[in-house]
VOGU-3710 file (C-alpha; in Angstrom, 3 decimals, decimal comma):
1> msridryvvt> 40,657/49,978/9,385  44,423/49,901/9,936  47,056/50,546/7,290  47,772/46,822/7,059  44,087/46,098/6,469  43,893/48,719/3,740  47,051/47,366/2,108  45,797/43,766/2,053  42,384/44,793/0,755  43,959/46,939/-1,977
11> etlgpitlgf> 46,170/44,038/-3,051  43,086/41,806/-3,211  40,752/44,023/-5,253  42,737/43,743/-8,487  42,830/39,918/-8,585  39,159/39,791/-7,535  38,270/41,976/-10,509  40,403/39,805/-12,796  38,804/36,573/-11,587  35,304/38,027/-11,786
21> vvatfmllir> 35,775/39,276/-15,346  37,306/36,005/-16,597  34,703/33,723/-14,988  31,770/35,915/-16,029  33,021/36,135/-19,591  33,396/32,345/-19,830  29,825/31,841/-18,694  28,551/34,566/-21,016  30,176/32,687/-23,895  28,212/29,628/-22,799
31> affelaeaii> 24,980/31,625/-22,739  25,796/33,100/-26,150  26,189/29,657/-27,728  22,858/28,547/-26,278  21,107/31,650/-27,579  22,832/31,450/-30,967  21,134/28,143/-31,712  17,708/29,160/-30,436  17,591/32,842/-31,389  20,221/34,246/-33,738
41> rrgvepesvl> 19,545/31,818/-36,567  15,926/32,981/-36,574  16,610/36,589/-37,357  16,064/38,122/-33,935  17,110/41,745/-33,584  20,570/42,307/-32,040  18,971/44,475/-29,359  16,886/41,525/-28,157  19,924/39,241/-28,132  21,822/41,747/-25,991
51> kllalnlphi> 18,861/41,976/-23,612  18,783/38,202/-23,234  22,504/38,115/-22,540  22,143/40,911/-19,992  19,307/39,049/-18,273  21,649/36,072/-17,928  24,031/38,185/-15,849  22,248/37,882/-12,446  22,278/34,103/-12,704  25,964/34,168/-13,669
61> vvitipmaml> 27,148/36,852/-11,240  25,820/35,136/-8,102  28,123/32,218/-8,963  31,175/34,138/-10,150  31,326/36,493/-7,125  32,383/33,687/-4,711  34,767/32,368/-7,398  36,367/35,786/-7,783  36,611/36,256/-4,014  38,464/32,975/-3,627
71> fgilvaigrl> 40,803/33,673/-6,545  41,570/37,225/-5,432  42,545/36,266/-1,886  44,655/33,336/-3,118  46,578/35,625/-5,475  47,000/38,441/-2,948  48,121/36,231/-0,059  50,355/34,242/-2,384  52,072/37,412/-3,614  52,589/38,667/-0,064
81> agdseltalr> 54,093/35,314/0,879  56,215/35,101/-2,266  57,684/38,572/-1,721  58,340/37,758/1,975  55,992/40,548/3,049  53,838/38,072/4,910  56,924/36,727/6,665  57,837/40,278/7,706  54,332/40,858/9,041  54,487/37,603/10,979
91> aagvslfyly> 57,881/38,618/12,395  56,322/41,893/13,546  53,724/39,925/15,482  50,853/40,128/13,003  48,824/36,893/13,107  46,892/35,403/10,213  43,663/36,034/12,131  44,516/39,742/12,257  45,400/39,636/8,557  42,020/38,126/7,807
101> rgllglslif> 40,215/40,967/9,592  40,327/43,300/6,597  39,497/40,448/4,222  36,574/39,521/6,439  35,115/42,993/5,987  35,568/42,750/2,209  34,003/39,273/2,176  31,077/40,574/4,206  30,435/43,338/1,675  30,379/40,825/-1,198
111> tignvalmmw> 28,165/38,504/0,855  25,562/41,210/1,487  25,636/42,236/-2,173  25,193/38,636/-3,286  22,262/38,160/-0,896  20,579/41,185/-2,473  21,142/39,693/-5,926  19,741/36,324/-4,867  16,709/37,815/-3,116  15,531/40,358/-5,679
121> llpwgnqtyt> 17,530/40,655/-8,884  17,874/36,930/-9,651  14,114/36,085/-9,577  13,324/39,187/-11,612  16,056/38,400/-14,126  14,919/34,783/-14,533  11,287/35,796/-14,965  12,110/38,530/-17,475  14,503/36,275/-19,375  11,902/33,520/-19,741
131> rllleqmtgs> 9,220/35,993/-20,836  11,463/37,692/-23,408  12,764/34,380/-24,740  9,195/33,146/-25,073  8,219/36,296/-26,944  11,101/35,852/-29,367  10,325/32,167/-29,855  6,607/32,722/-30,429  6,313/36,300/-31,688  7,090/35,412/-35,294
141> iteqleprvf> 6,920/31,631/-35,229  5,275/31,554/-38,666  8,281/33,260/-40,201  10,687/31,134/-38,158  9,393/27,928/-39,729  11,662/27,323/-42,696  9,999/26,610/-46,047  10,565/23,204/-47,623  11,586/21,701/-44,309  9,568/18,985/-42,542
151> selipdktly> 8,824/19,800/-38,909  6,602/18,815/-35,997  4,867/21,786/-34,421  2,136/19,423/-33,225  3,153/16,010/-31,849  2,741/13,123/-34,303  1,932/15,516/-37,153  4,367/16,307/-39,983  4,085/19,833/-41,360  5,499/20,993/-44,677
161> vfevppgenr> 5,333/24,602/-45,922  6,043/25,358/-49,582  6,598/29,124/-49,290  6,842/31,877/-46,686  6,278/35,230/-48,475  8,821/37,820/-47,306  7,431/40,202/-44,698  4,171/38,265/-44,321  3,058/36,432/-41,208  1,534/33,515/-43,093
171> wkgvfmadsl> 2,438/30,430/-45,111  1,609/29,783/-48,743  0,978/26,157/-49,610  0,675/23,875/-46,571  0,726/20,100/-46,263  0,094/18,256/-42,987  -0,189/14,517/-42,352  0,271/11,884/-39,676  3,979/11,447/-39,051  3,745/7,647/-39,233
181> ptgetsftva> 0,669/6,732/-41,328  -0,514/3,196/-40,599  -3,873/1,720/-41,572  -6,170/4,651/-40,847  -4,564/8,000/-41,569  -5,357/11,550/-42,548  -3,722/14,432/-44,371  -4,597/18,056/-45,077  -3,660/20,425/-47,915  -4,326/24,170/-47,549
191> dtgrvrvedg> -3,755/27,286/-49,618  -2,468/29,372/-46,691  -1,816/28,968/-42,996  -0,388/30,529/-39,870  0,274/29,666/-36,243  -0,558/31,338/-32,975  0,535/30,575/-29,440  -1,688/30,613/-26,370  -1,371/29,987/-22,622  2,045/31,589/-22,323
201> gariiielen> 3,644/29,428/-24,984  2,295/26,103/-23,766  -0,275/25,671/-26,545  0,441/25,846/-30,279  -2,549/26,348/-32,593  -2,313/26,110/-36,381  -4,917/27,828/-38,535  -5,314/26,705/-42,176  -7,432/28,491/-44,805  -9,146/26,800/-47,759
211> alqqnldlrt> -8,110/23,437/-46,374  -8,850/20,061/-47,964  -8,822/17,234/-45,399  -8,979/13,525/-46,172  -9,463/10,674/-43,691  -8,912/7,251/-45,211  -7,929/3,665/-44,637  -4,954/2,893/-46,869  -6,439/-0,539/-47,623  -9,803/0,914/-48,802
221> paeaevslhe> -9,030/4,358/-50,311  -12,279/4,484/-52,249  -14,126/5,070/-48,963  -12,073/8,133/-48,045  -13,858/10,980/-46,279  -13,138/14,324/-47,963  -14,035/17,655/-46,361  -13,423/21,314/-47,215  -12,831/24,003/-44,574  -12,631/27,731/-45,033
231> vmtlapppde> -10,728/27,932/-41,726  -9,414/24,814/-40,036  -7,905/24,858/-36,534  -5,456/22,206/-35,351  -4,047/21,916/-31,827  -2,580/19,133/-29,671  -4,713/17,479/-26,981  -4,380/19,115/-23,533  -2,255/16,247/-22,178  0,246/16,719/-25,014
241> erdlvprtrg> 0,722/20,486/-24,646  4,318/21,561/-24,152  6,304/24,709/-23,642  8,204/26,348/-26,457  10,742/27,173/-23,754  10,531/23,985/-21,657  10,819/24,644/-17,949  11,219/22,146/-15,141  10,021/22,658/-11,607  13,535/23,767/-10,724
251> srlreaswsq> 13,558/26,565/-13,276  10,156/27,767/-12,056  11,446/27,796/-8,490  14,386/29,986/-9,531  11,886/32,475/-10,914  9,917/32,639/-7,651  10,287/35,386/-5,072  10,843/34,741/-1,361  7,129/35,019/-0,524  6,199/32,668/-3,382
261> laemaedadt> 8,777/30,136/-2,229  7,412/30,343/1,303  3,896/29,624/0,007  5,172/26,670/-2,043  7,021/25,265/0,964  3,802/25,319/3,043  1,380/24,245/0,297  -0,131/20,948/1,424  -1,526/20,247/-2,070  1,946/19,825/-3,586
271> setyralarv> 4,264/16,860/-3,173  6,750/16,616/-0,358  9,593/16,678/-2,889  8,389/19,959/-4,345  8,023/21,494/-0,886  11,529/20,332/-0,006  12,919/21,894/-3,195  11,206/25,172/-2,351  12,875/25,161/1,070  16,182/24,304/-0,604
281> emhkkfsipf> 15,831/27,331/-2,844  15,103/29,525/0,174  18,230/28,383/2,010  20,296/28,659/-1,156  19,604/32,402/-1,310  21,803/32,738/1,784  24,152/29,739/1,628  25,706/30,650/-1,745  26,455/34,276/-0,734  27,853/32,995/2,585
291> aclvfglvav> 30,440/31,105/0,510  32,252/34,439/0,071  33,051/34,423/3,810  33,959/30,742/3,819  36,205/30,948/0,764  37,975/33,952/2,229  38,868/31,984/5,351  40,064/28,965/3,330  42,091/31,074/0,902  44,359/32,666/3,520
301> pvgfsrrrgg> 46,250/29,510/4,649  46,130/27,928/1,181  47,536/31,090/-0,400  50,250/31,322/2,275  51,305/27,723/1,580  51,365/28,308/-2,179  53,924/31,137/-1,983  55,517/31,487/-5,445  53,028/29,510/-7,499  51,827/32,559/-9,420
311> rssafaqsia> 48,367/33,471/-10,646  48,084/30,300/-12,696  48,491/28,179/-9,562  45,921/30,318/-7,710  43,483/30,002/-10,580  43,855/26,205/-10,612  43,385/25,978/-6,836  40,317/28,213/-6,905  38,724/26,140/-9,672  39,368/22,923/-7,725
321> iiavyyvmqn> 37,844/24,334/-4,527  34,827/25,709/-6,419  34,248/22,352/-8,127  34,322/20,485/-4,813  31,992/23,018/-3,189  29,312/22,933/-5,899  29,437/19,155/-6,251  28,811/18,881/-2,512  25,950/21,361/-2,805  24,317/19,481/-5,697
331> vgeesaadgs> 24,632/16,179/-3,843  23,039/17,827/-0,818  20,209/19,192/-2,951  19,505/15,718/-4,279  19,550/14,331/-0,731  17,064/16,993/0,379  14,752/16,190/-2,536  14,558/12,471/-1,718  14,060/13,195/1,994  17,336/11,729/3,270
341> mepwlamwlp> 18,556/15,134/4,549  16,911/18,259/5,851  16,937/21,131/3,309  18,722/23,530/5,665  21,463/20,993/6,400  21,838/20,062/2,716  22,475/23,671/1,707  24,604/24,706/4,678  26,704/21,555/5,109  29,314/22,544/2,439
351> nllflaggaf> 29,719/25,933/4,113  30,049/24,368/7,556  32,664/21,872/6,365  34,695/24,518/4,538  34,361/26,882/7,491  35,673/24,263/9,909  38,453/23,304/7,524  39,427/26,925/6,922  39,535/27,721/10,665  41,673/24,637/11,286
361> lvarknsdks> 44,095/25,557/8,487  44,394/29,169/9,645  45,053/28,073/13,235  47,642/25,528/12,165  49,360/27,878/9,732  49,328/30,660/12,328  51,339/28,335/14,587  53,861/27,870/11,745  52,848/24,257/11,319  52,277/22,507/8,060
371> vilgnldrwv> 48,700/22,137/6,938  49,468/18,377/6,631  49,609/16,476/9,916  52,306/14,413/11,606  53,951/11,517/9,808  52,034/12,359/6,663  53,752/15,752/6,671  57,217/14,167/6,878  56,363/11,576/4,239  55,175/14,241/1,815
381> rqrvaglfar> 58,254/16,383/2,422  60,583/13,427/1,793  58,797/12,501/-1,409  58,840/16,057/-2,697  62,530/16,430/-1,796  63,294/13,206/-3,662  61,552/14,442/-6,771  63,657/17,602/-6,912  66,990/16,115/-5,722  69,882/16,754/-8,098
391> petaaarsad> 71,309/13,748/-9,927  74,849/12,565/-9,217  77,357/15,035/-10,611  79,986/14,240/-13,203  82,804/14,901/-10,711  81,349/12,396/-8,282  81,053/9,787/-10,988  84,691/10,347/-12,084  85,937/10,036/-8,505  84,891/6,376/-8,254
401> gsmkhvglge> 86,527/5,585/-11,583  83,315/5,284/-13,564  84,300/7,980/-16,115  86,636/7,013/-18,952  88,920/9,604/-20,584  89,291/9,231/-24,294  92,843/8,378/-25,440  94,370/7,809/-21,940  95,460/4,663/-20,147  94,825/3,726/-16,558
411> gerpalqgrg> 98,252/4,902/-15,435  97,827/8,347/-16,900  94,511/9,191/-15,217  95,869/10,464/-11,853  98,358/12,706/-13,594  95,602/14,140/-15,671  93,485/14,776/-12,587  96,377/16,504/-10,901  97,243/18,806/-13,775  93,637/19,672/-14,751
421> asttrfsfrl> 91,813/19,606/-18,048  94,509/21,622/-19,855  96,599/18,457/-20,403  94,125/16,960/-22,842  96,208/15,672/-25,758  93,649/15,743/-28,534  89,956/16,498/-29,123  87,290/15,844/-31,717  85,387/18,728/-33,353  81,995/17,651/-34,640
431> pdlrvrfpnr> 79,754/19,697/-36,929  77,075/21,832/-35,270  73,953/19,670/-35,452  71,708/21,912/-33,353  68,183/22,353/-34,660  67,438/26,021/-35,197  63,733/25,530/-34,574  62,635/24,903/-31,965  65,664/26,151/-30,089  65,917/26,600/-26,335
441> ldryllrift> 64,039/29,923/-26,377  61,295/28,429/-28,537  60,889/25,480/-26,194  60,749/27,843/-23,232  57,959/29,866/-24,867  56,089/26,704/-25,816  56,259/25,423/-22,249  54,750/28,643/-20,910  52,121/28,729/-23,675  51,167/25,089/-23,086
451> rigllvlaas> 50,947/25,447/-19,316  48,762/28,556/-19,499  46,659/27,112/-22,321  45,934/23,885/-20,452  44,998/25,894/-17,388  42,612/28,108/-19,372  40,982/25,086/-21,021  40,681/23,159/-17,776  39,241/26,161/-15,956  36,736/26,817/-18,757
461> iviyivvdlt> 35,574/23,203/-18,826  35,207/23,047/-15,047  33,257/26,325/-14,899  30,993/25,208/-17,741  30,308/21,865/-16,072  29,775/23,354/-12,600  27,187/25,844/-13,880  25,517/23,316/-16,180  25,359/20,751/-13,380  23,734/23,357/-11,153
471> elardimend> 21,039/23,910/-13,790  20,521/20,184/-14,428  20,441/19,207/-10,749  16,648/19,427/-10,552  16,202/17,402/-13,753  18,559/14,756/-12,395  16,503/14,490/-9,219  13,081/14,649/-10,863  13,927/11,983/-13,456  15,929/9,778/-11,050
481> vssslvlehy> 19,044/9,846/-13,248  21,972/7,686/-12,143  25,338/9,266/-11,364  27,062/7,078/-13,975  24,798/8,506/-16,689  25,540/12,082/-15,537  29,292/11,413/-15,556  29,070/9,910/-19,032  27,106/12,942/-20,246  29,765/15,382/-19,027
491> qyfslqilyl> 32,518/13,193/-20,392  31,169/13,811/-23,896  30,002/17,353/-23,168  33,539/18,385/-22,182  34,736/17,559/-25,709  32,157/19,902/-27,206  33,121/22,633/-24,715  36,760/22,175/-25,680  35,956/22,703/-29,357  33,682/25,709/-28,769
501> iapiavlltt> 36,065/27,679/-26,570  39,283/26,803/-28,420  39,510/30,145/-30,332  38,952/32,249/-27,207  41,270/30,032/-25,158  44,068/30,488/-27,711  43,459/34,240/-27,789  43,588/34,558/-23,992  46,575/32,209/-23,713  48,615/34,233/-26,213
511> lvtfgvltrf> 47,897/37,509/-24,431  48,689/36,072/-20,992  51,868/34,329/-22,213  53,436/37,493/-23,560  52,084/39,442/-20,603  54,038/37,140/-18,275  57,188/37,504/-20,405  56,846/41,293/-20,410  56,306/41,424/-16,671  59,666/39,761/-16,010
521> neitaaralg> 61,450/41,802/-18,731  62,129/38,690/-20,817  60,818/40,339/-23,980  63,216/43,242/-23,426  66,107/40,833/-22,863  65,325/38,916/-26,052  65,188/42,116/-28,117  68,464/43,275/-26,583  70,056/40,055/-27,833  68,827/40,733/-31,360
531> vslyrlslpv> 65,752/38,480/-31,315  62,914/40,290/-33,070  59,301/40,090/-31,977  58,494/38,296/-35,223  60,985/35,576/-34,306  59,590/35,381/-30,780  56,107/34,829/-32,175  57,098/31,787/-34,278  56,672/29,152/-31,517  53,274/30,588/-30,577
541> iaagilvvvg> 52,183/30,540/-34,220  53,407/26,944/-34,445  51,352/26,143/-31,348  48,352/27,800/-33,004  48,794/25,568/-36,044  48,875/22,502/-33,792  45,656/23,689/-32,148  44,077/24,047/-35,605  45,064/20,484/-36,481  43,813/19,198/-33,135
551> aayldyailp> 40,483/21,028/-33,435  39,993/19,777/-36,998  40,739/16,204/-35,936  38,404/16,546/-32,957  35,587/17,796/-35,180  36,186/15,147/-37,844  36,868/11,980/-35,862  35,553/12,418/-32,312  32,833/15,062/-31,974  30,219/13,518/-34,342
561> sansrktdlr> 29,770/10,393/-32,248  30,407/12,249/-28,978  27,745/14,890/-29,734  25,254/12,231/-30,754  25,766/10,340/-27,521  25,750/13,555/-25,483  22,396/14,594/-27,001  20,828/11,233/-26,180  22,106/11,372/-22,610  20,927/14,959/-22,137
571> hqikgyedln> 17,448/14,039/-23,336  17,383/11,228/-20,781  18,451/13,635/-18,037  15,880/16,280/-18,968  13,101/13,801/-19,617  11,867/15,568/-22,739  12,942/16,497/-26,244  13,556/20,175/-26,921  11,298/21,656/-29,557  13,403/21,948/-32,681
581> frrvthqwff> 12,134/23,424/-35,917  14,674/21,393/-37,840  13,716/18,074/-36,259  12,667/15,937/-39,195  10,718/12,691/-39,283  13,008/10,232/-40,981  10,465/9,005/-43,525  9,474/12,235/-45,297  11,218/13,661/-48,385  10,543/16,315/-51,000
591> sqepsgdsfi> 11,428/16,300/-54,697  11,069/18,968/-57,408  10,694/18,321/-61,139  11,943/20,689/-63,873  8,326/21,140/-65,001  7,492/22,803/-61,692  5,499/19,911/-60,265  6,677/18,597/-56,908  6,392/15,408/-54,870  6,316/14,527/-51,186
601> fnflhynpeq> 7,412/10,954/-50,447  6,708/8,931/-47,351  7,406/5,358/-46,231  6,950/3,387/-43,025  10,135/1,298/-43,120  13,126/0,636/-45,389  15,080/-2,640/-45,497  18,497/-1,832/-47,024  19,499/-5,512/-47,413  16,507/-6,251/-49,639
611> glllrfqtfr> 16,154/-2,735/-51,058  12,536/-2,834/-49,886  10,269/0,125/-48,984  7,138/-0,726/-46,953  3,913/1,307/-47,179  5,279/3,812/-49,624  3,137/6,762/-50,746  3,622/9,812/-52,949  1,711/13,106/-53,011  1,914/15,108/-56,245
621> fdrahrltgh> 1,462/18,914/-56,374  1,258/21,417/-59,221  3,014/24,808/-59,432  0,332/26,426/-57,238  0,923/23,766/-54,541  -2,474/22,127/-55,176  -2,761/18,370/-54,666  -3,123/16,594/-58,034  -2,319/12,959/-57,228  -1,850/10,385/-54,469
631> lyaeqvqrde> -0,128/7,004/-54,971  0,259/4,168/-52,434  1,971/0,758/-52,462  2,339/-1,881/-49,782  5,811/-2,690/-51,130  8,301/-0,978/-53,425  11,467/-2,946/-54,152  14,653/-2,156/-56,052  15,176/-4,405/-59,078  18,517/-3,680/-60,763
641> drwimrngws> 18,217/0,013/-61,715  14,467/0,547/-61,227  11,793/0,424/-58,531  8,916/-2,094/-58,697  5,690/-1,499/-56,738  3,160/-4,144/-55,626  -0,288/-4,105/-54,002  -1,012/-0,428/-54,549  -3,375/2,129/-55,980  -3,384/5,643/-57,368
651> rsfegarvad> -5,782/8,583/-57,275  -5,834/11,851/-59,199  -7,650/14,999/-58,075  -9,374/18,005/-59,548  -9,844/20,251/-56,561  -11,664/18,255/-53,896  -13,002/15,705/-56,409  -11,323/12,380/-57,133  -11,007/12,484/-60,931  -9,544/8,991/-61,347
661> yrdlpgpval> -8,913/5,925/-59,205  -6,907/2,819/-60,201  -5,949/-0,389/-58,427  -2,322/-1,372/-59,074  -1,822/-4,952/-57,878  1,555/-4,990/-59,628  4,264/-5,542/-60,371  4,404/-2,025/-61,826  7,542/-0,003/-62,592  7,656/3,173/-60,534
671> dlaltpnffs> 9,229/6,320/-61,965  11,347/7,181/-58,922  14,755/8,748/-59,516  16,003/8,352/-55,937  18,582/5,654/-55,195  18,483/3,220/-52,233  21,273/5,169/-50,531  18,934/8,150/-50,260  16,499/6,204/-48,073  19,120/4,398/-45,987
681> teikssdemn> 20,867/7,613/-44,896  20,471/8,222/-41,165  19,127/11,675/-40,343  21,505/13,544/-38,065  22,242/17,111/-37,112  25,341/18,752/-38,571  27,086/18,455/-35,182  26,691/14,679/-35,360  28,364/14,342/-38,767  31,931/14,913/-39,890
691> ylelrdyiaq> 32,828/16,881/-43,003  32,507/14,007/-45,474  29,245/12,714/-43,993  27,688/16,170/-44,019  28,886/16,777/-47,587  27,306/13,524/-48,799  24,124/14,240/-46,868  23,802/17,678/-48,491  24,367/16,127/-51,931  21,548/13,648/-51,344
701> itssgqevpd> 19,142/16,333/-50,174  19,929/18,723/-53,030  19,498/15,883/-55,535  15,829/15,772/-54,488  15,369/19,459/-55,294  15,713/20,953/-51,810  18,030/23,855/-51,075  19,779/23,756/-47,712  21,927/26,911/-47,392  22,089/26,443/-43,618
711> lktqlarkis> 23,682/23,009/-43,938  26,060/24,288/-46,617  27,142/27,097/-44,283  27,692/24,628/-41,448  29,727/22,452/-43,813  32,007/25,366/-44,697  32,368/26,247/-41,014  33,707/22,781/-40,251  36,897/23,972/-41,979  36,833/27,655/-41,089
721> tpvtclvmvl> 36,189/27,223/-37,348  39,450/25,370/-36,565  41,372/27,930/-38,642  39,887/30,629/-36,417  42,224/29,414/-33,654  45,263/30,427/-35,723  43,623/33,718/-36,696  43,095/34,491/-32,995  46,817/33,938/-32,385  47,665/36,380/-35,164
731> valpfafrmg> 45,233/38,939/-33,756  46,486/38,526/-30,181  50,193/38,917/-30,998  50,224/42,632/-31,952  48,055/43,406/-28,920  50,439/41,425/-26,730  53,467/43,311/-28,120  51,733/46,643/-27,509  50,560/45,685/-24,025  53,801/46,692/-22,320
741> rrgalygvgv> 53,545/46,472/-18,539  49,853/47,298/-18,290  49,117/44,031/-16,514  46,836/41,020/-16,797  43,608/43,021/-16,539  44,463/44,835/-19,751  45,084/41,536/-21,521  41,849/40,030/-20,227  39,937/43,141/-21,274  41,383/42,924/-24,774
751> aillgitlfv> 40,504/39,226/-24,943  36,915/39,896/-23,874  36,468/42,708/-26,391  37,948/40,647/-29,230  35,945/37,589/-28,194  32,652/39,453/-28,202  33,504/40,998/-31,569  34,354/37,567/-32,967  31,054/36,047/-31,823  28,961/38,930/-33,131
761> itaffstlge> 30,640/38,947/-36,555  30,484/35,149/-36,813  26,786/35,111/-35,888  26,033/37,897/-38,373  27,703/36,219/-41,347  26,407/32,776/-40,375  22,868/34,137/-40,388  23,378/35,636/-43,842  24,715/32,313/-45,092  21,988/30,188/-43,536
771> vgalpawmaa> 19,189/32,245/-45,097  20,916/32,196/-48,494  21,831/35,884/-48,635  25,541/35,013/-48,989  27,317/32,004/-50,478  28,105/29,449/-47,794  31,890/29,669/-48,208  31,796/33,474/-47,944  29,634/33,417/-44,810  31,942/30,889/-43,139
781> wapnvlfslf> 35,267/32,500/-44,050  34,403/36,207/-43,866  35,130/36,515/-40,093  38,553/34,884/-40,533  39,420/37,133/-43,457  38,353/40,282/-41,608  40,298/39,405/-38,476  43,360/38,422/-40,514  43,364/41,794/-42,266  42,919/43,491/-38,903
791> slylflgvrt> 45,903/41,546/-37,561  48,035/42,523/-40,551  47,167/46,175/-40,010  48,145/45,969/-36,332  51,435/44,256/-37,156  52,409/47,144/-39,420  52,529/49,449/-36,402  54,561/47,133/-34,145  58,208/48,087/-33,544  59,996/44,762/-33,660
//
């Protein structure tokens, strides 16, 4: 390797490392958010969470290595061109093909390493990740089920648990019934219960002890069948079994080794689509690593043309090229699945097109020709020159008599022009009306901050979408999802991504902004002119406040409806509903009386215009969670300030025996304290409600006797999360002032460390709040308070 090769490779390694770290960290944040919902809220040990995140790395790294390779070469070649070093090399007779020789060797090393990851580490990582996630989801599923929350562990069955004794793997007081009771229905009440999982998580079995089961027709309750069971086992039919960690065929293929994929591709018992997808996966193990070589060839002429665009321009170009590449690959994968294209061609076509385009660009740039051809080249140059042409000067305008001089006649103008400006006879002095904030320096800082911030946000959104689209590609093909539906899904998903990454984006933007200013000695110049670092930070703090306002508005006015629509679209794409322990049937409610007795209400339908409940029933329980009464009515209607029931009956129990039965043809006043608004409220997740809606929803639930510390914590976080953006600015500023000339890698490293710390602390306090160990407001605001105090401490040591 020649000295030139070593120099170019050395210049490239730093930006490659920077791009790799940034892209990997962004995707790890994505994985963390997914795990936080499924794992952290259920009390999983931090060690297991770290293992799951680590097992995500192979899947992430095989994508970020080509990204980093492209970014690194763009930055390195752009710097050489911007500093005229590339021009000097060209003048010495060094061609771009010779320059690419050293980069080709580097690209080949990354390609071989990526092939090894795809062939061995990726299948192992996916298999281990799925197994560990399944263990965490099923290992303590009894404890994960929240008490006094309706759930559906078995399809079409509503389960309600009164208590979960601490440290015990069992429930105390269990009620289970048909989710939508019609004519013939059944329900079960048990003293204790637990759940076990079989067949690798695909089969959920519930065991109830001392269970009382009743099968009845709601129209003839006197003929109810009552049975007692010491141990009662409930499980879904085989055709309704489902995974706790749902996996499509695509995810199973990504867990398969090369030999397993080869067997699947030749298995005549499977469908042609499945065999084609197996062959696609085999070719993908080589086509994605080969992108390192292709991107290296494309980056050389593009980086040379970019010249002085800086790292931000290189980052934007690399993201655009990556997005085009992976969209082409996903389209090819879909074409291979439906048989319109051979699997090998579908996976290698993007590489072939980029390879041909890169060779053409290198050859054209090596001949000192523009990468744009012929007349199009001239047209682009003329348009660009017109955009940056200087406007007509004041002297030129005065020469044609268009400028008027105050206080002078027409005959005096030539004399004035001959003698110069010193002959002015009088002048006006106006008061200084300049706004002190934002002044020119503030506007300059805000422009840099805004440009870098928009780039960070755009890059994050694109990387999120590219990776998510890669994972959903198989679901899109298997469920025959239209492209318009996919585009609509990502339109709404991008808003959620924007809100989730806003704190980290602000943190990284602040560090990079002041890193750029330090690199060009602008911070030193400002301090030499008497501008303190505190004064320099004001525009960035103001920008942080604007981000807080924007994030709060996004969460209040836009995200609730956007998240709701995004969830519906994602379910259509995936073709199934994720198992969710908090998924509640809309017609079940719980109420607690001061005496200790409790009620479970159920209805089939509610008409808010008439205030009418259809097929309403109530189950009454004593302090020991034993069933003591059952009431049913065909109709319950609101009449002024009371409820009136018609065509009903009531039963009271002593153990398994019906102690009393009464027909209630009505009208009979029903002692029901709940208002019509309680039944008309639409059940949504906290992400699908704004602050006021969630607050009212919590008030309605707590009025029935239920405690929802998790929802109260999420309500408090709707205010604290946007404020976190400003806190991240305050934390980043002292680090930025201390950074000196250590470079962008130092700033990115600081951002990653602070980001990980933020997520861990936020998850820790959120967990404490959601289980009721801390007040909701304390759990939501504790991370902000801790980071603010940390920022204040760091500021005390900054020499302004």
